[in-house]
N, C-alpha and C positions, 0 to 999 in steps of 0.2 A: 622532552622525551616523547617518543611516539610509541603507541601500543598497537598491536595487531588485533584485528577482529576476524573471526573465523570463517564466516560464510557469506557468499553473495546473496542478495535479496532474491527470494522466490515468492511467487504468488500461488496460493493454494485455494482452490474453490471450496466454499463452505458446504455446498450441496443442500442448502436450505430450500424448503419447498413452500411456494406461495399457494399452490393449489395442486390437486392431483395431476394436473396437466402441465404444470410449469415448475421447473427447478431453477432456482435463482443462480445467477452467475457471480454472485457476491464472492469476494475472496479476501483472505487474510494475507498480508505481506509478512514474510518471515525471513529472518536472517538466522540461519541455523534453526534452532528450535524456539528462538525468541520471536514472538509476534510483535512486530513494530508498527503495523498499520492495518487498515481495513478499507475495503472498497465495496460500495453497495450501490445498487440501482434503485432509483425512486420507484416505488410500487405503482403499478398502473391504477388509474381510477376506474371504477366500475363503468363499463361501456365506453371508456376512453381509449385512445390509441396507445401505442407503445411509448413508454416514457423515454426521453432522450437524455436525461441527466444522470450522470454517475457522480457519486460523492466519495471522496477519499479523505483519510486522516492518518497522521503519524501519531503514535502514542507510545508510552513507555520510555520516552527520552526526556532527560532533564535539561531544560533550557534549550535555546536554539539561536542560531546566528540571525542577525537583523535582516539579512537578505533572503531568508527562507520563510516558508509558510508551513503551518501545522495541519492545514486542511484546505480543501478546495472542491470545485465542481468541474466536470469535463463532459464533453458530448458523447464520449464512447469509453468503453472499458479500457481500450488500449491507451487512450489519451490520459485517463485517470491513473493507469499504471505508470506511464511515463512521468507524469507530474509527481506522483508519490516517490518514484525512484530518484528523480532529480533533487527533490528536497531531502531525501534520505542521504544522498551523496554529499549534499551541502552540510548536513549535520555531522556526518562522519569526519569530513575535513575539519570542521569547526571544533569537534571533540578531540581531534588529534588521532583519529582511528583510521584504519584502512581495512578493506576486505582482503582476506587471504584464503586460499584453498585449504581444505582440511588436511591435505597431505603436506602442507607447508610450502608449496610452490607458488 
């Protein structure tokens, strides 16, 4: 039996502030109102250059397929979002779920 799942994955910035001059670009990955993952950038070291590593993780899911990862690192926010999305899609297929629009289409 296959069950529907209601919303495509969306990334929402957290708006966390590192300093008065920098707002982080960290984001929560949401499917509907369910937060299923998180992406954050490594904080810069004092006097150091811009960090280049973004970390992502899936959470709130029970079990996972053998060919998926629950967390990882990427060189950019876009790459981290793509990795998280790919592993979310693997989990949905493994769990027998699929994303559907709220209007049912």
